[in-house]
N, C-alpha and C positions, 0 to 999 in steps of 0.2 A: 504494500500500500504506500503510495507516494506521500511524503511528508510535505507540509506547507513550506514555501520558500520564504525564509526570513533574512534575505541578503540586505545589505545596507541600502537604505533609501532615504531621501531627504527632499523637503520642500524649502526653498529659499525665498523669504519674503523681502520685498524691497524696503519695507519700513515696518518696525514693530513698536515704535514709540510715537505717539501723537500728542504733542504738548501745545499749550496755549490755545486750546480750542475755545471757541465762543459759540455757545448754544443758547437757546431760548426755552424757557419753561413752557410746559404743555404742548410740546411739538414732538414729532418723530424725527430722530436724528439718524443719518446714514453715514457709514464710513467704508470707503473702498480699500480693500487689502489686496495689493498686487503681489503675485508670487510666481515662482517658476519651479517646475518639476526638474530638479537637478540630478535626479537618479538616472542611471543608465538603462532604465526599463520603464515600460508603461505601467501605470498604477490604476487599479480599478477602485474608485472611491465608494465606500459603503455608507458611512455616516460621518457627520461632524457634530461633536458634542461640546457645549459650552458650560463653564462653571457658573454662569449667570443665566438662570432660567428665563429671565425676561428678555434676553437677547435673541433676536430672530436672525438666523443665518440663511442667506440665499446661496444656493449651490454655486460652485465655481463655474465661471463662464469663460469660454475661450476669448482671449483678449482681442483677437482679430475680427471675428464676425458675430460675437455676442450670443452664440448658440449655447444652450445648456449642455454640459458635458459631465458624465460620470467617469469617463476615461481620461486620465491625465497622461498625455503623451510625454515622452522623455524630451528634455531640453525645450519645453514649450511654455510660453507665458500664459497665465490665467489671472483672474481676479475673483474675489467674492465680496459680498456686501453684508455688513453687519447693520442691524436696525434695532433701535430701542427707543423707548419713550422717556421724556423728561417730565412726565405728569407729576405735579406737586413737588418738583425739585428745583432748588435755586441755590446760588452761591458757588463757592469753589468745590471742585470735585476731582477725585483721583480714582481710577478704576484699573484693576489688573484683571484681564480676561484671559483665561486659558482655553484654547481650542484644541480638542483632541480629534485628530483625523484618523478614521478607521478605514482600513483597506482590506480587500479580500486577499487572503494568503500572505499578508504582511503584518508586522507589528504596527501598532498605532504610532503616529508622530504627534507630539505635544508641543505646541507653540504658545508663548506668553506675549501678550500685547498690553501696553500701558497707555491709558488715555487720561489726560489731565487738562483742566481749563476752568472756565467759569460759565455757569448757567444764569443768564439774566432773566429777570421778570419781564413779561411782555407788557407793552403799552395797552391801556384799557381806557375806553371812553364811553360815556352814556349820554344820549340825547334826551332832552325834556320830552320831545315828541318827534316821531318820524314822519308825521303827516301834518301839513299846514292847510287848514280849511279856510279859504279866502272868503267864501260867501259871494254875494253879488257885488260886482265892481263895475264902474262905468268904462266904456270904451274910450280910448284916447290917452289919458294920463298913465305913465308907467306905474306899476304897483311894486313897492318894495316890501320885502319880507326877510325874516331871519330865523335861523335854527340855533338854539343854544345847546352846548354840550359841556359836560364836566369830565375832567381827567380823573377817573376813579382808580387809576393804577398807581404804581410807585416810581414810574419813570416818565419823562416828558413825552407828550403827544405832539406829533407833527402832521398837519394836513398836507399830503403830498400833491393831490390832484382832485379837482371837482369837474365832472363832465355832465353837461345837461343833455336832456333828451330832445331839445328843440332850440333853434337859434333865437327864439323869442324869449328864452329864459337865460339870463346872464348871471352866473354866480361870481362872487368874489369873497375873499377870506384873508385873514391875517396869516402871514408866512412864518411868524415867530412861533417858537415852541410854547405849548401850554403846559405849565408845571403841574405836578400832582396836587389835587385839591382845588385847582383853579378852573375857571370857565373860559371857553372860547366860543366864537360865533362864526357861523357860515351865513352869509347874506346873499341876496339875489334881487334881480329886477325882472319882472315879467312885463313884457311889452304888449299892451292890450289892443293896439291899433290893428284893425281888421281881424280881430280875434273874437268876434261876437259869438256867444254860445257857451256851453259848458266845456271846461278844459280839465285835463288831468296830466300833469307833467311831472318829471322826475329828475333828480340829480344823483349821480353816483359818486360816492366819496371814497377816496383811497387814502389810507393813513399808514403810519408805521406800526399799527397794532398787528399782533400776530395773525397769520393767515392760513397756516398749513392745515390745521385741523379744528381747533377749538375757537378760533376768532370769528368775529362778525365783520369781516373786511373783504371786499368793499361793502359800504353801507349805502342803502338807497333811501333818499329823502324824497317825499312826494308833496306836491302842491296842487290843490284842486279848487274849483270855484265856478262862477258863472259871470261872463262879461255881457253886459246889456248895452244896447246902443242908445243914442240920444232920442231916437224916435220911440223906442220902447219906454224910455223914461217919461217922455211927454204924454204917451198914450196912457200910462198908469196914473197920471195925475187926474 
């Protein structure tokens, strides 16, 4: 009966220390690990086990064409992706992660990786209201409106961009940072000329608030109402 082959095998990683990382709380983080099968033989990968259960490991992919591979060819470059969540984590962090690579007919290879850096709290903001009900307004004069928001987080909030759904709606806002606990304002002008009737417009707000999973960014603000003409006003009298 043939015995399993336990000849010397190795995986050489391009980098095993990742320092000065800057992450954000309540997001999924991804780290690419590039490596090469420096053995003189093809390896058949069975499983990869981590000492951190919360770490999700994506199988090695061939660096050239991104196809999933369980077969690691000799002298060939690959990479794998580590994924984990920073849910309810903030401040300085240091992690040592051990990955155990198990192969068919070969002893496992154990590699240690160190991750260190800082997890910052995300920006947070809350609007008094997301909808501004104008009601009936006369045609002709531009109508000015505003939306107030509060920085409810622990870091400054910045409004990066405001995009309106119509050229008749012109937004403007302060470009300065809004500090924690303070209030900011997004204002706009709705041009009523030749806009008689009911209207329902929106503005899309892009901020520095976290976006990948738990954030509410971009934010949509809406303005609605009814523009009446001078003829309608005189008729109602």
